[in-house]
C-alpha positions in Angstrom: -6.3 24.3 -19.4 -5.6 22.9 -16.1 -4.6 25.3 -13.0 -1.0 23.9 -11.1 -0.8 24.6 -7.8 2.8 24.8 -6.6 3.3 24.3 -3.0 6.3 25.6 -1.2 6.7 24.1 2.2 8.5 25.8 5.1 11.7 26.5 2.7 13.4 28.8 4.8 13.7 27.6 8.4 14.8 24.1 6.8 17.3 25.1 4.6 18.9 27.1 7.3 19.5 23.7 9.1 22.4 23.2 6.4 24.4 25.5 7.9 24.9 24.1 11.4 28.1 22.9 10.9 27.4 19.3 10.1 29.3 17.7 6.8 26.8 17.0 4.2 28.0 14.2 1.3 27.0 14.8 -2.0 24.5 12.0 -2.8 23.2 13.8 -6.0 19.7 13.8 -7.4 17.1 11.1 -8.7 14.2 12.0 -10.9 11.8 9.1 -10.2 8.4 8.7 -12.0 5.1 7.6 -10.6 1.8 7.2 -12.3 -0.3 8.7 -9.4 0.2 11.3 -7.2 -0.7 11.4 -3.2 -4.5 12.4 -2.3 -3.3 13.7 0.8 0.3 15.1 2.1 -1.3 14.5 5.9 0.6 11.3 7.5 -2.7 11.2 9.7 -5.4 11.0 7.4 -6.5 7.7 6.1 -7.5 8.3 2.8 -4.1 8.4 0.7 -3.3 6.0 -2.1 -0.8 3.4 -2.1 1.6 5.5 -4.2 0.8 8.6 -2.0 1.6 6.2 1.1 5.1 5.3 -0.7 5.7 8.7 -1.4 5.3 9.5 2.4 7.2 6.5 3.7 10.4 8.6 3.1 8.8 11.6 5.0 7.3 10.7 7.8 8.3 8.0 10.8 6.4 6.4 13.6 7.3 5.4 17.3 8.5 1.9 15.3 9.5 1.4 11.3 9.2 -1.6 9.3 12.7 -3.1 8.3 13.2 -4.6 4.2 12.6 -8.6 6.4 9.4 -7.6 7.7 10.8 -6.7 11.2 9.9 -3.3 13.4 12.7 -1.5 15.2 12.8 1.5 17.0 12.3 5.1 15.0 11.2 7.8 16.9 11.3 5.5 20.0 15.1 4.3 20.6 13.1 1.1 22.6 10.1 -0.5 23.2 8.3 -3.0 25.4 5.0 -4.9 25.2 3.5 -5.5 29.1 0.7 -7.1 30.4 0.4 -9.1 27.6 -0.1 -6.9 24.9 -2.1 -4.5 27.2 0.6 -1.8 27.7 3.1 -0.7 25.4 5.9 1.3 26.5 8.2 3.4 24.2 11.2 5.5 24.7 11.9 8.6 22.9 15.0 8.9 20.8 17.3 11.2 22.2 17.9 14.3 20.4 15.5 13.5 17.6 14.5 16.7 15.5 11.7 17.2 12.9 12.2 18.5 9.7 11.9 22.3 10.7 14.6 21.9 13.4 12.2 21.5 16.4 12.9 19.1 18.8 10.5 16.3 18.9 8.6 15.6 22.6 6.6 13.0 24.4 3.9 15.5 23.7 4.0 15.4 19.8 4.1 11.8 20.2 0.7 12.0 22.0 -1.0 14.5 19.9 -0.1 12.3 17.1 -1.6 8.9 18.3 -4.5 11.0 19.6 -5.3 12.6 16.2 -5.1 9.2 14.6 -7.6 7.9 17.1 -10.2 10.9 16.2 -9.8 10.0 12.5 -10.5 7.0 12.9 -7.4 5.3 11.5 -7.3 1.5 11.6 -6.3 0.0 14.6 -6.6 3.1 16.4 -10.0 2.8 18.1 -8.7 0.0 20.3 -6.7 2.5 22.1 -7.9 3.6 25.8 -5.4 5.9 26.6 -1.9 7.6 25.8 0.4 8.6 28.6 3.6 10.9 28.9 4.7 9.8 32.3 8.1 11.6 32.2 9.9 13.6 29.2 11.1 10.3 27.6 8.3 8.0 28.0 5.5 7.4 26.3 2.5 4.6 27.2 0.0 3.5 25.1 -2.8 1.4 27.3 -5.5 -0.6 24.9 -9.1 -1.7 25.7 -8.0 -5.3 25.6 -4.6 -6.9 25.0 -3.3 -7.2 21.5 0.0 -8.7 21.0 0.0 -7.5 16.9 -0.5 -4.0 17.7 2.9 -2.6 17.0 2.5 -2.3 13.2 0.3 0.4 13.7 2.7 2.4 15.4 4.5 2.9 12.5 2.0 6.2 11.5 4.3 9.3 11.2 5.1 11.4 14.1 4.1 15.1 13.8 4.1 18.1 15.5 1.3 19.2 17.9 2.2 22.9 17.0 1.5 21.8 13.4 -2.4 22.8 12.4 -2.0 22.5 8.7 -0.2 19.3 8.3 -1.7 19.3 4.4 -0.2 22.2 3.4 3.1 22.3 5.5 3.8 18.8 6.0 6.7 18.1 8.7 8.0 14.8 9.7 11.1 13.0 11.2 11.9 11.0 7.8 15.1 10.8 6.1 13.6 13.3 3.3 11.3 16.9 3.7 9.1 17.5 1.1 10.9 20.8 -0.7 8.0 21.7 -3.3 4.9 20.2 -4.6 3.7 21.2 -8.4 0.4 19.5 -8.4 0.1 17.0 -11.3 3.8 17.9 -12.1 6.5 16.7 -9.3 7.1 16.8 -6.0 10.8 17.3 -4.5 12.1 15.5 -1.6 15.4 16.9 0.0 18.1 15.4 2.3 16.9 15.7 5.8 20.2 16.7 7.8 18.8 16.0 11.0 17.3 12.2 10.2 18.9 10.2 13.1 20.1 7.4 11.2 24.1 7.6 10.2 24.8 7.2 6.5 21.1 7.9 5.4 19.8 9.5 2.9 22.3 7.9 0.3 20.8 10.5 -2.2 20.6 14.4 -1.6 17.4 15.3 -3.5 14.8 12.8 -5.3 12.2 14.9 -7.7 9.5 12.4 -8.2 7.8 13.2 -11.8 4.1 12.1 -12.1 3.3 11.2 -15.0 -0.1 9.9 -16.8 0.1 5.9 -17.0 2.9 3.4 -17.3 3.3 4.0 -21.0 4.0 7.5 -20.3 6.6 6.4 -17.9 8.1 4.0 -20.2 8.5 6.9 -23.1 10.2 9.1 -20.3 12.4 6.9 -19.2 13.8 6.2 -23.1 13.6 9.8 -23.4 15.6 10.5 -20.3 13.3 13.0 -19.0 13.5 10.7 -15.6 15.9 8.4 -14.4 14.0 5.6 -13.1 10.7 4.4 -12.3 8.5 1.5 -11.6 7.8 -0.3 -14.6 5.3 -3.6 -15.5 6.5 -6.8 -16.6 5.3 -6.6 -20.0 7.6 -3.3 -20.4 10.9 -4.9 -19.0 11.8 -6.6 -22.3 11.1 -3.0 -24.1 14.0 -1.6 -22.1 17.5 -2.4 -23.3 19.9 -4.2 -20.8 22.8 -2.1 -22.0 21.3 1.0 -20.9 18.7 -0.3 -17.4 19.4 -1.9 -14.7 16.0 -4.2 -13.8 15.4 -4.8 -10.1 12.3 -7.3 -9.4 10.5 -7.7 -6.3 7.0 -8.0 -5.3 4.7 -5.2 -4.9 3.2 -6.3 -2.1 -0.1 -5.7 -2.9 -3.2 -8.1 -3.5 -4.7 -7.8 -7.3 -8.0 -9.0 -8.0 -11.2 -8.5 -9.9 -13.1 -7.5 -6.6 -16.7 -8.2 -7.2 -19.5 -6.1 -5.9 -20.8 -8.6 -3.7 -23.9 -6.3 -2.8 -25.4 -6.2 -6.8 -26.9 -9.0 -8.5 -26.2 -11.2 -10.0 -22.9 -11.3 -8.3 -24.9 -11.5 -4.5 -25.2 -15.4 -5.7 -22.2 -17.2 -4.8 -22.7 -19.5 -7.3 -21.7 -16.4 -9.9 -19.0 -15.6 -8.0 -17.5 -19.2 -8.3 -18.3 -19.4 -11.8 -16.4 -16.0 -12.5 -13.3 -17.6 -10.6 -13.6 -20.8 -12.7 -14.1 -18.8 -15.8 -10.6 -16.5 -15.5 -7.9 -18.4 -16.2 -4.9 -16.6 -13.9 -1.7 -18.6 -15.8 -2.9 -16.8 -19.0 -3.5 -13.2 -17.3 0.1 -13.7 -16.0 1.4 -15.1 -19.6 -0.3 -12.6 -21.5 -0.5 -9.3 -19.6 2.5 -9.9 -17.7 5.0 -11.7 -19.9 4.9 -14.5 -17.7 6.4 -12.9 -14.8 4.3 -14.0 -11.8 2.9 -16.4 -9.9 -1.0 -16.9 -9.0 -1.7 -16.3 -4.9 -5.2 -17.0 -4.7 -5.6 -15.2 -1.3 -6.5 -11.7 0.1 -3.3 -11.7 1.9 0.2 -11.2 0.3 2.2 -14.3 -0.3 5.1 -12.2 1.4 3.6 -12.5 4.5 4.8 -16.1 4.8 4.2 -16.8 8.3 0.6 -16.3 7.9 -0.3 -17.1 4.3 -2.5 -19.8 3.5 -0.3 -21.6 0.6 -3.5 -23.9 0.1 -5.2 -21.4 -1.6 -2.3 -20.5 -4.2 -4.8 -21.7 -7.4 -7.9 -22.6 -5.5 -9.9 -22.1 -8.6 -8.3 -24.2 -11.4 -9.4 -22.7 -14.7 -12.5 -24.9 -15.5 -14.8 -23.3 -18.3 -17.6 -26.2 -18.2 -17.4 -25.9 -14.3 -18.2 -22.0 -14.7 -20.8 -22.5 -17.4 -22.3 -25.4 -15.2 -22.7 -23.0 -12.3 -24.1 -20.4 -14.2 -26.9 -22.6 -15.1 -27.6 -23.5 -12.0 -28.0 -20.0 -10.8 -30.4 -19.3 -13.8 -27.8 -17.6 -16.2 -28.0 -20.2 -19.0 -27.3 -17.4 -21.3 -25.1 -15.6 -19.3 -25.3 -12.1 -18.6 -23.4 -8.6 -19.0 -20.8 -7.2 -16.6 -19.2 -3.8 -16.5 -15.4 -3.9 -15.3 -14.4 -0.5 -14.0 -10.7 0.1 -14.4 -8.8 3.1 -13.0 -6.9 4.3 -16.3 -3.8 5.5 -15.0 -2.8 1.8 -14.2 -1.8 -0.1 -17.2 -1.5 -3.5 -15.8 -5.0 -3.3 -14.7 -6.1 -2.4 -17.8 -4.0 -4.8 -19.8 -5.4 -7.6 -17.1 -9.2 -6.5 -17.5 -8.7 -7.0 -21.2 -7.6 -10.7 -21.2 -10.4 -10.9 -18.6 -13.0 -9.8 -21.0 -11.9 -12.4 -23.5 -12.5 -15.1 -21.0 -15.3 -14.3 -19.5 -16.8 -14.4 -23.2 -15.9 -17.9 -23.3 -18.3 -18.7 -20.8 -21.1 -16.4 -22.2 -20.6 -13.4 -19.8 -20.5 -10.0 -22.0 -18.1 -7.9 -20.0 -17.0 -4.5 -20.8 -14.5 -2.1 -19.8 -15.3 1.2 -18.2 -12.1 3.2 -17.8 -12.0 6.1 -15.2 -9.6 8.4 -13.4 -8.6 7.7 -10.0 -10.2 10.5 -8.9 -13.5 8.8 -9.7 -12.6 5.4 -9.0 -12.0 6.5 -5.6 -15.3 7.8 -5.4 -17.4 5.8 -7.0 -15.9 2.4 -6.5 -14.2 2.6 -3.1 -16.0 5.0 -1.5 -19.4 5.0 -2.9 -19.5 1.1 -3.7 -21.5 2.3 -7.4 -20.1 -0.4 -9.2 -20.1 -4.4 -10.4 -16.5 -5.5 -10.7 -13.1 -3.6 -10.6 -9.5 -4.6 -11.5 -7.2 -3.1 -8.5 -4.5 -3.9 -6.3 -4.8 -3.7 -2.7 -1.9 -2.9 -0.2 -1.3 -2.4 3.5 -0.4 0.6 5.5 1.8 -1.6 7.7 3.1 -5.2 7.9 0.3 -6.8 9.6 -2.1 -9.3 8.0 -4.8 -7.6 9.6 -4.6 -4.9 7.2 -5.6 -6.9 4.5 -8.3 -9.1 6.3 -10.1 -6.1 7.9 -11.4 -5.2 4.4 -13.6 -8.0 4.8 -15.3 -7.5 8.0 -19.0 -6.7 7.1 -19.1 -3.6 9.4 -15.7 -2.8 7.9 -15.5 0.8 6.8 -13.0 -0.4 3.9 -15.4 -3.3 2.9 -15.9 -2.0 -0.7 -16.9 -5.3 -2.0 -19.6 -5.5 0.4 -18.6 -8.7 1.5 -20.5 -10.7 4.6 -20.2 -13.8 6.0 -20.9 -14.4 10.1 -18.4 -17.4 10.0 -15.8 -14.8 8.8 -16.5 -12.3 11.0 -16.2 -14.7 14.6 -13.0 -15.8 12.8 -11.3 -12.6 12.2 -13.0 -11.1 15.9 -11.2 -14.4 17.3 -8.1 -13.4 15.9 -7.8 -9.8 17.5 -8.0 -11.7 20.8 -5.7 -14.8 20.3 -2.6 -14.2 22.3 -1.0 -17.8 21.3 0.6 -16.9 17.8 0.1 -20.5 16.5 -3.6 -20.4 17.4 -3.8 -16.8 15.8 -1.8 -17.8 12.6 -4.2 -20.5 12.2 -7.1 -18.4 12.5 -6.0 -15.8 9.8 -5.7 -19.1 7.7 -8.9 -20.1 8.1 -10.0 -16.3 7.4 -8.4 -16.5 4.1 -10.0 -19.7 3.6 -13.5 -18.4 4.3 -13.1 -15.5 1.7 -11.4 -18.0 -1.2 -14.9 -20.4 -0.3 -17.2 -17.7 -0.7 -15.5 -16.2 -3.8 -15.7 -12.9 -2.5 -13.6 -11.8 -5.4 -11.0 -13.3 -8.2 -7.6 -13.1 -6.4 -5.1 -13.0 -9.4 -1.6 -12.3 -8.0 0.6 -9.9 -6.1 2.4 -8.2 -9.0 5.9 -8.4 -9.5 7.2 -5.4 -9.4 10.0 -4.2 -11.6 12.1 -0.9 -11.2 14.4 0.3 -13.9 17.2 2.4 -13.1 20.1 3.6 -15.6 22.5 1.2 -16.3 25.8 1.6 -13.3 24.4 4.7 -11.7 22.4 3.5 -8.8 22.1 0.8 -6.2 19.1 -1.4 -5.9 16.2 -0.2 -3.6 15.4 -3.0 -0.7 12.1 -5.0 -0.9 9.7 -4.4 2.0 6.6 -6.9 2.9 4.9 -2.9 2.1 4.0 -1.1 -1.3 6.8 1.4 -0.6 9.7 3.0 -2.3 12.9 3.6 0.1 14.5 6.5 -1.9 16.8 7.0 1.5 18.2 3.5 0.9 19.1 3.9 -2.8 22.5 5.4 -3.7 24.8 6.3 -6.1 27.3 3.6 -7.8 
């Protein structure tokens, strides 16, 4: 029997804040299902899962926060300015801002947060030269070199400098605080009465219930054990429109058949291209997602429309004959065996793998599926790079295209597919230095083209995301160019 750890987080000082005289509206409670839980509760740890970041989006806020339209607005900062062509960023701290435990946020807390993120090697923070606090309301960040797109990195959650146990006592400034966490069971979010944004959050309490997979989510929805959840496209028709409202959006992540470019025979570009021609993406969407979706073909999400290379919507049209010809050219006339490792908690990836196995068989590739739990996937595939192929969706911690494209830098720590290209490295590094927006966009699109031409993986789609809510009871959650669930904006009807 697995041990269940119950984590109670600073309840007494937080709950006492409700007696301050502020009038609290009654927004009710929502029980929402997730198929995986956070790897960490520390917002300064770069190792969290997509679902973990989605939950903590409601608990922590940075100097700025991303809006549904992709714009960046002040959060812990009431205002900000970019100076010296992107070399210096100046922030004015929001007056009266408080942490969940009631203590006031100071410029020292912000400085501590940014410097801790630097130490942790958080993406983007290695380019910081220094963080200064010239007065009690101002924070300046000076970079080693000018970067006009540095701002999205500063959505990282501000934490108290005095809190040295962020994992077990997570304290932020977001619309909810974590009241309790029962590992493998549930995590309870409670309304932050000190939240700076008037009228938010709209719900008093959100209980995130952790279930094994998408099928368990569906069963719990039908049985009334949870109120709402994200479901797959193939599950939409299994819920009655008389009982549920279905809200759709993009998941803002790149679903792909990731290929380990460092192992044979996948180190041969002809083999990788053959796999791309063998996979029928439209067939995957029609079979595994009930036709709900569109091919994307790029390592960047289409939601970042300004940067997305639209020419890559379908760069490898389904062509089994071309796939077989490339395999013969590479010396694999009779095909080869391939193991596709898939995290079992993501039903949509398992369904995708099953379709792909049949498609690859048509060109002589004998693919098998190896199901693993999420922890094993992280350890063996993502960190250990001990795999041949995997199906996963890659998201980004912020709305910058660099968060997606940096994965393909030859020396990048998150380059788990072992992609290596001198041309790509040159183009990507040039984008970091380019101050002209039009030229920078052109470089981003060129970088995507290189990844596609080199067939680093089989880029399938940005999966359409569906959220099921009890009919007529809740407003629709807003859509972001990030993989997040904004509980603060969901309200009772």
